[in-house]
N, C-alpha and C positions, 0 to 999 in steps of 0.2 A: 411498235412493241405490241400493241393490242392486236394487230393483224397477225403477227407471228404467234401470239399466244392462242388465238382462235384457230389458227391453222393446225396447232398441236392438239387442242382440246376438241375440235369439231369431230374428227373421225373417231376419237375415243368415246365421246358422248354418244355419237350415232351407233357405235358398236354395242355399247351398254344398253341403249334403248331397244335396239333390235333384239338383243338377247333376252331382255326382260319380257318383251312381247311374246316371244316363242316359249319362254319358260311358263308364262301365264297360260298360254294355249295348251301346254302339256299338263296342266292341272296343279301346278305349284304356285305358291304365293311369291311373286317377283320381288317384292320388298323384303320379305323374310329371307329369301335366298341371298339377296345382296347383303343383308345384315350378317347372315351367317358366314358369308365369304369374308367380310371385313373382320369378323370376330376370329375366324380361323387364321387369317393372315396377319392381323394387327392387334389381337385381343390380349396379348401378354408379351412381356419382354422376350420370352423364348420364341414366340411366334414371329415377332418383329425381327429377331436375329435370323431365324430361318428364312424369312422373306428376303432380307438383305443378302444373305449368302446365296440364295437362288438367283437373285438379280445380278450378282457379279458377273457370271459368264454371259448372261444375256446382254448386259451392258457392254462388255468387251466385244462381243460379236456384233452388236449394233454399231459400235465405233469402227470395227474392221470393215463392215459392209459400207458404211458411210464414206470411208476413204476411197474405195473403188467407185462408188457412185459419183463422187466429186470429179473423178477423172473421166467419167463417161463410160466406164466399164461396169457391166452388170455381173457381179461376182456371186455365183450361187454355190461356190465350192468350199465354203467355210465349214460345212459339216465334216468334210474330210480332214481339214486342218485341225478342227476341234478334237476329233477322235485320235489322230496321230500325235497331236500335242499331248493329249492325256496319257497315251501309251508311253511316249518318250519320257514324260515326267515320272510315271510309275516305275519304269525300268531304271532310270537314273536315281530315283529316290532309294531304290533297293540297294544301291552301292554307296549310300551316303550315311549309313548308320553310325560310322565312327567319327563323323565330322561334327563341329559345333553347330548349334541351331541356325545361325544366320547363313552359313555356307551350305548346310544340309537342305535348306529351303531354296536358296538362290540357284543352285545348280540345276535342280529339277525344273524350276520355272524357266531358266534359260534354255534348257533342253527342249521343253515343250514349245517355246517360241521359235527356236531354230528349226525344229521339225515342221512346224506349220509353214514357216517361210520357205523352206526347201521344197515342201510339197507343192507350193505355188509356182515353182520354177517351170515345170512342164506346161501347165495351162497358160502361164504368162508368155512363154515362147510361142505356143500355138496361136494365141490370140494376137499378140503384137507383131510377130515376125512372119507368121503363116496366114494371117488374116482370117482365121476361123471364127465362127460365131462364139461370142463370149458366154452366152447363156448355156448353149449346148455343151461347150467344152468344159466349163467349170462344173456343170451339173453332173456330167458323166464321170468325172474323176472322183466324185464322192463315192460312187459304188466301188471303184477300184480301191480307194482308201479303206473302206469298211472291210472288204475282203482281204486286203493286205494286212490290216491289223489283226483280223481273226486268224490268218495263217501264221503270222509271227508269234502270236500267243500260243497257239496249239503246237507249233514246231519248236519254239525256243524258250518261251517264258511262262509256260503253264504252271500254276501253283500245284505242288504235290498233293494228291488226294482231292483236287478240285472237281466238283461235279459239273461246273460250268466252265466256259472258256474265260478264264480269269488269271491274272497275275497274282503273286503273293501280296499280302497286305504290306503297305509301306511302313518303314520304321516310325515310331512315335516322334522321334526328333525331327522328322520331315513334315509333320502335320503343321498346317498354318495355325499359329496361336490365336487365342481369343484376344480381342481388343475392345475397349469400351465397357462391355458387360458380357457376362457368360453367354456363350453360344454364337456371338458375333465374331467371326474369324477374320483374318487379315485379307481374305479375298475381296471383301467389299471395299476396304481401304485401297487396295491395289487398283480396283476398277475406278474409284474416285480420282486417284492420281492420273490414271489414263484419260479420264474425262478432261482434267485440267490441261494435260499435254495436248489432247486433241483440239481443245479450244485455242491454245496458243499456236498449234500447227496450222489451223484453218485461218487464223487472223493475222499471224505475224511470221510464220515460218516460210522460208523461201520455197521449199518443196510444196507446201500447201498452196501457196500462190500459183506456182507453176502448174500444179495439178488442176486447180480451178480454171485456169486459162485453157489448158488442153481439153478439159471437159466441156468448156463452153464452145470452143471452135478449134479443132485440130489444125485445119488449114491455116488459120490466122497464126496459131502458135508456131507452126512450122515455118511460115513466111517471115516471122519476126525473130527467128533464130533459136527457138526452144528445141531442146532435144526430146522430141515427142516420145520416141520409143523408150528412151531412158526413163522418162517421167512415168510412163505407163507401167513399165516393168517395176520401177521402184514402188509405185502405189500398190501393185498387186502383191509384191513381196512383203511390204509393210503390213498390208491387210492380212496376209497369211500368217505373219508372225504374231499379230495380236490375236488371231483366231486360235493359234496354237497355245498362246498364253492363257486363253480362256479355258482350254482343255486342261492345262496344267493346274490352274487354280481349282478347277472342279475336282481333280484328282487329289490334290494336297489338302483341300479344305472340306470336301464333302464325302467323296466315295472312298478315298484312301486305297484304291487299287484300280486297275483297269479290268472291266468285266463286260461280258456281252450285254448290250443295252446301255452302255456307258452314257450315250447321248440320247436324251428323249427328244430328238430332232431339234436340239438347241441351235444348230446352224441355220435352220430355216426360220426358227423363231427370231433369231438375230436379224434376219432379213426383214421380218415384220416390224421389229423394233426400229430399224433404220428408216423404213418408209413412213411409219407413223410419226417418227421424230423429225422427219424432213431433213435428215442428215445433220441436224444441229444438236449440239451437246445437251442443252436443256430438254429438248423433246425426246432424245434418245434415253436420257436418264429417267424421265417420267414414264415412258412407254415400257422400259425394262422393269421398273418397279411394279407397274400394273400387271404385266404378264407374270412376273414372279409371284404376285399375290394369288393369281389364278392357279399357278402350279402348286403352291403350298396349300391353298384352301381345298384343292381337289381331294386331298387326303383327309384334311381336318374336318370337313363338314360331315363326312360319313361317321365320325366318332361322336358327334353331338346332335345329329338329326337323322331323319330318314330320307333326306334328300340325296339322290345318287350323285356320284362323282361326275356323271355325264353332264350335270348342270354347268359345272365350271368348264368342262370341255366345250359345251355349247357357246359359252361366252368367249372362250379362247378362239373358237372358230369364227365368231363374229368379228373379233379383232383382225383376224387374217383376211376375212372377206373385205372389211372396210379398208385394210391396208392395200388390198388389190385394187379397190376402187380408187384410192388415193394415187396408186401407182399409174393409173391410166393417164393422169396429167403428167406425171414424171416421165412415163414412157414416151409420151408425145414430145416432150422436150428433148429426151434422149435421141429420138429419131431425127428431130430437127438438127441436133448437134451433128449427128452422123451425116446427114444430107449436106450440111454446110462444110463438113470435114471430109467429104468423099475424096478418095485418093485418085 
């Protein structure tokens, strides 16, 4: 247990230390900067609620990435799932104004999840059946998804009189309601439920067990009768569905429409979350909260100090760098898996 905890906290502590050093070299007080970040993200009930709401899509995307990692597939395509899931949720919500609140919320969430899962069909086919590189394939489809979403909005769903590429605001009945205390909406509760399901899937679910075996050694899994292709495709589609759900909760809980810049590169931050969290639910949860604090405090510290937003961007970049360093070990294991599983 101590080893696992240190494996989560080590990269995070290293990233914070490196960022504080650079901030000090830039002429700012590192301790003061850290205190201001904490005050901006956790200094009031409203700030805590905003941080938790921002953590929800990051947490979901971290879980989605972790599912593919466990299967031995490096899925970098969740940015596209997130965007298309958010767009599908916005379009569906616009047609749910006459429904009661539970259904008016449920249908857009399902639409977002289905859109994300369907978007993973093509890269799953290319990776599993055509043996194309998973990193390149899933990365490239992100750009297609972004352009496709922009075209769909401009061509079919542009809000009347909108100066930006944006859909109409979704009906109030489809907004995720507050839970617990004002400002904390249902998106965080949805992400917590998904954490519990992910934990059960990893430890007790049949598909979770099969996915882990396939990720460990595909040749062994194939020799012992596992349907390797079925398992890999299932993992990628499940990952895409959770990525689309993340976009949907971002639409219903925060943005309330689809607009240009809908994703602040959440898909790639979800990748960082999964790597820092070592694909384990507690680590993913912790990493998503810390990155959400940086996202929220980037705006807040400008209102209460003369420290620029770039300070939080610097810390965020440090997390990504240390995640990359951590991935070196993961990447080595992944290459070993593939060598053992060579077709």
